[in-house]
N, C-alpha and C positions, 0 to 999 in steps of 0.2 A: 412414906419414905420410898424413894426410888432406889433400888439396889443396882449399883454400877458394877458390871462384870468385866474382867480382863481375862481373855482366853489365851493361854500359853500353848502353842502348837496349832497348825493350821491344816491338818489332814482331814481324813474321813470323819473321825469323832468330833472334831471341831465343827464341821459342817452339820452333823447330826445335832449337836447341841445348839448351834445357831438357829436352826429351824425350830427347835423346841422352845428356846427362850422367847421366840415371837409369840408363843402361845401362853406365856406366864405373865400375868398382869404385874406391874410395878417393878419389872426387871428390865434393865437396858444394857445391851452390849456396848461398853464404852471404850474398849481397847482390844487389839489383837497383838500378839507377839510371836515372832519366829526368828531365831537367830540367822536362818538362811535367807529370810526376806520372802519366802515363798507365800503366795496368796495374801500378802498384806495389802493388796489393792481391793480385797473383798471378793475377788472372782474365784468361786469354788466350783465352776462349771465343769472342770476336769477332774474333780475329786469324786471317787466312787467307793462303794463299800458293799457289805454283804446284806444289809438290811435297809429298810427305809424305801421311800417312794422312787429314789433314783432320779428325781427331777433336778435339773440343773439350778444352782443357787448362786446368787450374787448378793453380798451384803452391801447396803447403801453406807458408805463410809463417811457420810456427813456427820460430823462431831465424833467420829470414832478415831482414836489415836492408834498409831502404828508403831510398835517397838521391835527392836531386834535384840535387846538386852533384857532378860527377865528381871534383873535387879532394878532397872529403871521403871518397869512396870510395878514392881513391888513397892517402889518408893513414891508412886503417884498417890497423893492424898485423896483423889477422887474415886479411887477403886476400892470397893468394899469386898468383893468376892473374886478370888483367882480360881479359874477353871483350867486344870492341867490335863491336857490331851496329848502330851508328848510320848515318845517311846518309853517303854517301862523302865529302862536303865536310868532314866533321868527323874523318876518320880520322887524318890526319897529326898534328894537334894533340894529340888524345887518346892516340894510341899513344906520341908522344914524351914527353908528360907522365907517362904510366903507367910507362914505362921509367925515366924520371928518379927516379920515386918508389920504384924497386926492385921493381917488379912484373912477373912474366912477362906476355906479352901474346899473345893470339890476336886477330887483326884480320880482319874479314870482307873478301871481295874487293869491289872492287879495294882493294889496299893503300892507295891514295891516288888523288886525282882527276886528277893529272898525273904525268908521269914525273919532273919536277923535285921535286915533293912526295915522290914515292915514294923517290927517291934520298936524301932528308933522313931519311926513315924508316929506310932501309938503314943509313945512317951512325949514327943513334941506336942501332939494333939491334947494330951492330958493337961500339960502345963498351959497351953494356950486357953483351953476351956476354963481355967481359973480366972482368966482375963476376959471372959465372955466371947472368945474367938473360937469358932468351930471348924472341924474337918469332917468331911464325909466321903467315903469311897463311892464311886459312881457304879454301884451294883444295880443296874436298871432292871434286872429281872424281878426284883422284889416289888417293883412298882408297875409291872406289866399287868393289865387287868385280868387276863386269863390265868396268869400265875398267882396273882394276889387271891384270886377266887379259889384256887385249889389249896393254897396255904390255909385259908380260912376254913375251907371244908375239912381239912385234916385237923385243924386245931378245934373246932367245935363238934366234931364227931357226928355231923348230920346224916352221914351214910354209914355209920359204924366205924370201927377201927380200920386202919389201913393194913391190908394183907401183903400187898407188894406195890412197888413204884419204880418206874423206869424213865429216866430222862436221857434225851439224845439231842446232840448239837453237832452237826457234821457239815463239812464244806469241802469245796475244792481249795487249793492253796491260795491264800490271799495274795492279790496282785496289785494292791493299791498302796503298799506301804513303803515304796521306794527301797526295797531291799531289807528294811528293818525286821519285818515279820519273819523272813526266811533266813535270818541269822539267829539261830536258836540260842546262841550264847547270850544275846541281849534281849530277845523277845520271850524266851522260855518255851517257844513252840506252841503247838495247840493246847498242850497241857495247861500251861500258865495263862495264855492269852484268851482262849476260847472256852475250854472245858471248865475254868474257874467259875463261870457263871453257874453252872449246875452243881459244882462242889459247894458254892456258897448256898445255893437253894436247898440242897439236901440238909445242910446244917440248920438252915432257917426253919425247915419243916420238921425236922426229926431230932434236932439237938446234935451235939458233937458226937460223932460215931465212936464206938469203942474200939473198932479196928477197921482196917481196909485191906482188900486184896485186889491188885491191879495187874493187868497185862496190857502191853502196847508196844509201839514200834515208832522209829523215825521214817521219814520219807523225803521231806524237802528242806528241813531246817537244821538238821543235825541234832536237834533236841526231840522230845516225845511229841510226835504228830498225830498219833492215834492212841486213845486210851480207853479201856473199859474197866470200870472200878465197881466193886461190890462192897457195901458197907454193912457192918453190924451196928444196928441202931437200937435205942431204947424202944421197947415194945415188941421187938422180934419181927418187924416187917422185913421183907426181902427187898432191899433198895439198891439200885445200880444206876450208873450214869456213864454215857459214852460220848466222847468228844473226838472230833478229828478234823485235820486239814488234808487228809490223805486221799480224798475222793478225786477222780479224774477230772480233767477240765471239762466243763459243760455241765457238771452235776449242779453247780450253784450252791445254795445253802439251804439247810433244813434245820428247824428245831421242833422238838415234840416231846410229849410226855404221855404216860399211861399210868393211872393210879387206880388200883383195884381196892375198893373198900368192901366191907362185909355186905353191903346192900346196893352197891352200884359200882360202875366203872366210869371214870372220867378219862376222856381221851382228847388230847390237843395235838394238832399237826398244822403248822403254818402253811403247809401246801394247800390246805382246804380254803384258804382266804378267809371270807366272812363267816364261814362255817367251821372255823378251825377248832372250836371247842364243842365237844359233844358229851352228853351224859346219857348213859345206858342204865336204866333201872328195870329189873325184872318185871315183866307184865305190862310195861309201858312202852310207847314208841320212843325211839331215840330223840332226844331233845337237844336242839342247838342252843347253846348259851352264849350270850353276848353281854358280858359284864360291862358296866359303864366305865367310862374314864378314857384318857388319851393314852398315847403309847408310854412305854416306861421311861423314856428320856423326859418327857413333859412331867411325868409324875415325880421323878427324882429331883428335878430342878425346882419344881413347885414346892416340895417338901424342904429343900435346902433354903429356899427364899423365905418360907414361913418360919423356919427356925431362927434365921437371922432377925426377922422382924420381932419375934416374940422373946428372943434372948433364951430360947430353950434348945438344948443340944439335940442333934439328930437322934431319932429313936427307932426309925425303921431299919436303918443300917448304921453301924458305928465303925470307927477306926479299928476297934479290936476285932470286929467281924471280918473286916478286910484282911487283917493280919492272919486270923485263924484259917481263912480260905487258902492263903499262900501256904501255910504250914501243912494243911491237909494235901495240897498238891505235891508238896515235897515228900509226904508219907507215900503218896501213890507212886511217885518216881522211885522211892526206895524199894517199894513192893515190886515194881517192874524189874528193877535190876537184881533183886535177890530171888525173885520167884516165890516169895513167902508172904504170909499175912504180917501186916505191920500193926502191932498193938499200940494204941494211942493213949497218951497220958490224959 
């Protein structure tokens, strides 16, 4: 079965997904949709972002339909999967409508702009799942080989229990979103658009935190553009995550983590390129680890395609996971406003 995909939104994330779909067997991009008409000719050469190879990309539009109305795309009987890469404020309405039309849905993070909206997406996804229709949030970090490796190392205890873990994702302000990102009322600022990756990953590795304390500030969007959060997690490890759009122009983008186990330290820094992940074990030379697999975009799209083919709901990340990540971001915002620890239900 060839899975026909229709992508709604034609910005940086659409370009990233298009490059990844080319590496997923049995999947074909069959339609693009953007109400503005931008990039519907398949030319993404002027689209840029903060990760990826940065290579100019142009989609061969032979046999690919172009829509300006999402409803028309959802009504297309040839489309099996709708990939939503639009601004955050549109995610809920588009996801719910696509599910109602009988389409599988991949929705970029955050799954919605508020936890209330996210819960409505979860409810729609649960109803659709009863009909064999699935929704998955595009939390690509869970599929990134170096991050999947540390998740497994934490889970199987190969280096003992975790004593501390620090996650960091910081960047200069995004300049590729045509103003959307820098309007915090609609994007949620760095807290909801960027930091949410690590919020989700903390939950993935350590379970739902018991409490969170966060500090932060705005800089470019009017929302929270820099956040440092400390979580109380099961097992007592000291766990923190930092996210930012507040770096000065020229800084670029960096993502990193350091996990201290009882018998080793794992350190990842994307700035080291092919040597990004290193393992330090007492009495041994530092070891560069290169876990197998493609990038996280390829991993998440391949997982979604396999779920559609097998009729099994996504298991690596679920709609509920996406909603819980939004709720935890909201708890961090509440902690920043109050200056107090927020106890979580």
